C-alpha positions as YAML, in Angstrom:
chain: A
units: angstrom
residues:
- id: 1
  name: MET
  ca: [-23.49, 259.98, 110.26]
- id: 2
  name: LYS
  ca: [-19.89, 261.03, 108.52]
- id: 3
  name: GLU
  ca: [-20.51, 262.67, 105.55]
- id: 4
  name: GLN
  ca: [-18.98, 260.33, 102.64]
- id: 5
  name: ASN
  ca: [-17.54, 260.99, 99.46]
- id: 6
  name: PHE
  ca: [-15.54, 259.41, 96.71]
- id: 7
  name: LYS
  ca: [-12.48, 260.77, 98.83]
- id: 8
  name: THR
  ca: [-13.61, 259.20, 102.11]
- id: 9
  name: HIS
  ca: [-16.10, 256.36, 101.14]
- id: 10
  name: ALA
  ca: [-12.98, 253.63, 102.10]
- id: 11
  name: ARG
  ca: [-13.31, 251.49, 105.21]
- id: 12
  name: TYR
  ca: [-10.49, 250.35, 107.20]
- id: 13
  name: VAL
  ca: [-10.86, 248.57, 109.98]
- id: 14
  name: PRO
  ca: [-7.51, 249.39, 112.03]
- id: 15
  name: GLY
  ca: [-7.74, 246.75, 114.81]
- id: 16
  name: PHE
  ca: [-7.81, 244.19, 111.21]
- id: 17
  name: HIS
  ca: [-6.60, 246.03, 108.35]
- id: 18
  name: PHE
  ca: [-3.74, 247.52, 110.40]
- id: 19
  name: ILE
  ca: [-2.45, 245.88, 113.99]
- id: 20
  name: THR
  ca: [-3.52, 242.53, 112.54]
- id: 21
  name: LEU
  ca: [-2.06, 242.15, 110.06]
- id: 22
  name: SER
  ca: [1.12, 243.67, 110.96]
- id: 23
  name: ILE
  ca: [1.39, 240.71, 113.84]
- id: 24
  name: ILE
  ca: [0.79, 238.10, 110.90]
- id: 25
  name: VAL
  ca: [3.98, 239.96, 108.99]
- id: 26
  name: ALA
  ca: [5.87, 240.04, 112.49]
- id: 27
  name: SER
  ca: [5.32, 236.10, 112.90]
- id: 28
  name: LEU
  ca: [6.31, 235.10, 109.55]
- id: 29
  name: ILE
  ca: [9.46, 237.48, 109.28]
- id: 30
  name: ILE
  ca: [10.19, 236.40, 113.05]
- id: 31
  name: ALA
  ca: [9.38, 232.57, 111.72]
- id: 32
  name: ILE
  ca: [11.71, 232.59, 108.68]
- id: 33
  name: ILE
  ca: [14.75, 234.01, 110.57]
- id: 34
  name: LEU
  ca: [14.48, 230.81, 113.34]
- id: 35
  name: MET
  ca: [14.56, 228.63, 110.50]
- id: 36
  name: ALA
  ca: [17.44, 230.13, 109.37]
- id: 37
  name: SER
  ca: [19.31, 230.52, 112.55]
- id: 38
  name: GLU
  ca: [18.00, 227.22, 113.72]
- id: 39
  name: GLY
  ca: [18.06, 224.80, 110.92]
- id: 40
  name: PHE
  ca: [15.07, 223.12, 110.01]
- id: 41
  name: ASN
  ca: [13.46, 221.10, 113.35]
- id: 42
  name: LEU
  ca: [9.58, 220.80, 114.01]
- id: 43
  name: SER
  ca: [9.33, 223.76, 116.39]
- id: 44
  name: THR
  ca: [10.85, 225.91, 113.32]
- id: 45
  name: VAL
  ca: [8.79, 224.07, 110.83]
- id: 46
  name: PHE
  ca: [5.62, 224.47, 112.86]
- id: 47
  name: THR
  ca: [5.99, 228.08, 113.34]
- id: 48
  name: LEU
  ca: [6.55, 228.71, 109.62]
- id: 49
  name: LEU
  ca: [3.42, 226.90, 108.94]
- id: 50
  name: VAL
  ca: [1.45, 228.62, 111.41]
- id: 51
  name: ALA
  ca: [2.23, 231.87, 110.67]
- id: 52
  name: LEU
  ca: [1.12, 231.08, 106.74]
- id: 53
  name: ALA
  ca: [-1.59, 229.59, 107.88]
- id: 54
  name: LEU
  ca: [-2.30, 233.00, 109.71]
- id: 55
  name: GLY
  ca: [-1.35, 234.88, 106.56]
- id: 56
  name: LEU
  ca: [-4.08, 232.40, 104.58]
- id: 57
  name: LEU
  ca: [-6.92, 232.96, 106.77]
- id: 58
  name: PHE
  ca: [-6.57, 236.55, 107.14]
- id: 59
  name: PHE
  ca: [-6.75, 236.92, 103.59]
- id: 60
  name: TYR
  ca: [-9.18, 234.64, 102.96]
- id: 61
  name: VAL
  ca: [-11.48, 236.11, 105.55]
- id: 62
  name: ARG
  ca: [-11.56, 239.45, 103.92]
- id: 63
  name: GLN
  ca: [-12.31, 237.63, 100.37]
- id: 64
  name: PHE
  ca: [-15.35, 235.88, 101.52]
- id: 65
  name: ALA
  ca: [-16.74, 238.46, 103.27]
- id: 66
  name: THR
  ca: [-15.90, 240.92, 99.98]
- id: 67
  name: LYS
  ca: [-17.50, 238.17, 97.80]
- id: 68
  name: ASN
  ca: [-20.28, 237.92, 100.01]
- id: 69
  name: GLN
  ca: [-20.96, 241.85, 100.07]
- id: 70
  name: ASP
  ca: [-20.52, 242.00, 96.46]
- id: 71
  name: ARG
  ca: [-23.28, 239.32, 96.09]
- id: 72
  name: ILE
  ca: [-25.59, 241.67, 98.51]
- id: 73
  name: ILE
  ca: [-25.45, 244.70, 96.88]
- id: 74
  name: ARG
  ca: [-25.77, 243.11, 93.53]
- id: 75
  name: SER
  ca: [-28.55, 241.51, 94.60]
- id: 76
  name: GLU
  ca: [-30.02, 245.05, 96.60]
- id: 77
  name: GLU
  ca: [-28.62, 247.79, 93.13]
- id: 78
  name: ASP
  ca: [-31.10, 244.57, 90.89]
- id: 79
  name: PHE
  ca: [-33.76, 245.58, 93.19]
- id: 80
  name: ARG
  ca: [-32.52, 248.94, 92.97]
- id: 81
  name: SER
  ca: [-32.43, 249.15, 88.79]
- id: 82
  name: TYR
  ca: [-35.96, 247.65, 88.96]
- id: 83
  name: ARG
  ca: [-38.02, 250.18, 91.31]
- id: 84
  name: LEU
  ca: [-36.06, 252.93, 89.28]
- id: 85
  name: THR
  ca: [-36.77, 252.00, 85.62]
- id: 86
  name: GLY
  ca: [-39.39, 249.05, 86.14]
- id: 87
  name: LYS
  ca: [-36.13, 246.63, 84.21]
- id: 88
  name: VAL
  ca: [-33.22, 244.43, 86.34]
- id: 89
  name: ILE
  ca: [-30.00, 245.56, 85.86]
- id: 90
  name: ASP
  ca: [-28.08, 246.00, 82.76]
- id: 91
  name: GLU
  ca: [-25.74, 242.90, 82.11]
- id: 92
  name: ARG
  ca: [-23.71, 244.22, 80.43]
- id: 93
  name: LEU
  ca: [-22.97, 246.56, 83.16]
- id: 94
  name: THR
  ca: [-19.16, 244.62, 85.29]
- id: 95
  name: ARG
  ca: [-18.89, 243.81, 88.93]
- id: 96
  name: ALA
  ca: [-17.45, 247.16, 90.20]
- id: 97
  name: GLN
  ca: [-19.16, 248.97, 88.17]
- id: 98
  name: VAL
  ca: [-22.20, 247.87, 90.01]
- id: 99
  name: ILE
  ca: [-20.70, 248.09, 92.99]
- id: 100
  name: ALA
  ca: [-19.32, 251.65, 92.44]
- id: 101
  name: LEU
  ca: [-23.42, 252.33, 90.64]
- id: 102
  name: ARG
  ca: [-24.52, 251.44, 94.31]
- id: 103
  name: PHE
  ca: [-23.29, 254.82, 95.46]
- id: 104
  name: ALA
  ca: [-24.97, 257.93, 93.07]
- id: 105
  name: ASP
  ca: [-28.22, 259.39, 94.00]
- id: 106
  name: ASP
  ca: [-31.27, 258.00, 92.21]
- id: 107
  name: GLU
  ca: [-31.52, 261.30, 90.25]
- id: 108
  name: GLU
  ca: [-28.65, 260.08, 88.72]
- id: 109
  name: TYR
  ca: [-28.51, 256.28, 88.70]
- id: 110
  name: SER
  ca: [-30.10, 255.58, 85.47]
- id: 111
  name: SER
  ca: [-28.30, 258.45, 83.76]
- id: 112
  name: LEU
  ca: [-24.64, 257.42, 85.14]
- id: 113
  name: THR
  ca: [-25.43, 253.87, 84.31]
- id: 114
  name: GLU
  ca: [-26.42, 254.81, 80.82]
- id: 115
  name: LYS
  ca: [-22.82, 256.40, 80.79]
- id: 116
  name: ALA
  ca: [-21.63, 253.66, 82.66]
- id: 117
  name: ILE
  ca: [-22.46, 251.12, 79.66]
- id: 118
  name: LYS
  ca: [-21.69, 253.47, 76.87]
- id: 119
  name: GLU
  ca: [-18.47, 254.87, 77.74]
- id: 120
  name: ASN
  ca: [-16.97, 251.30, 79.29]
- id: 121
  name: LEU
  ca: [-16.40, 253.18, 82.68]
- id: 122
  name: SER
  ca: [-14.47, 252.72, 85.35]
- id: 123
  name: SER
  ca: [-15.56, 252.57, 88.58]
- id: 124
  name: ALA
  ca: [-13.72, 254.98, 89.83]
- id: 125
  name: GLU
  ca: [-14.48, 256.88, 87.02]
- id: 126
  name: ILE
  ca: [-17.60, 255.91, 88.25]
- id: 127
  name: LYS
  ca: [-17.33, 257.20, 91.35]
- id: 128
  name: LYS
  ca: [-15.63, 260.82, 90.55]
- id: 129
  name: ALA
  ca: [-18.94, 261.58, 88.12]
- id: 130
  name: ILE
  ca: [-21.24, 261.15, 90.86]
- id: 131
  name: GLN
  ca: [-23.09, 264.71, 91.75]
- id: 132
  name: GLN
  ca: [-25.16, 263.17, 94.59]
- id: 133
  name: TRP
  ca: [-23.09, 260.93, 97.13]
- id: 134
  name: ARG
  ca: [-25.49, 258.49, 98.37]
- id: 135
  name: ALA
  ca: [-23.38, 256.87, 101.64]
- id: 136
  name: ASP
  ca: [-22.99, 253.28, 102.51]
- id: 137
  name: HIS
  ca: [-22.90, 252.94, 106.18]
- id: 138
  name: HIS
  ca: [-23.35, 249.49, 106.22]
- id: 139
  name: ARG
  ca: [-20.93, 247.96, 104.42]
- id: 140
  name: VAL
  ca: [-18.23, 245.36, 105.05]
...
């Protein structure tokens, strides 16, 4: 698999993130134009409602998948922390910090965790501080 690091770890699925979103935005714009030109009638209101529903569906499908992924990452990192340190993950870490720490190699995990807590590092700062990147090719 392709090497992963701070600059290359973001994952986009073109068919979902670009094409589908563009179609939904275009349908919303067309629905608004139709409503402006033809007025309020059953067809234009229905078209607008469908476009809005597609937009909400696009947003919530991604939100639900991300929230589920976050819960799985928290569980995995809790186990990893226990395996490496004999303790569950520190409750002072935020969700974003835990998610960023998953990219840290086992060798630097403990020290980076302490640094993240002590200095209240953001997820971007944690990722930039990682020396040995631990790739995650299985995320959604």
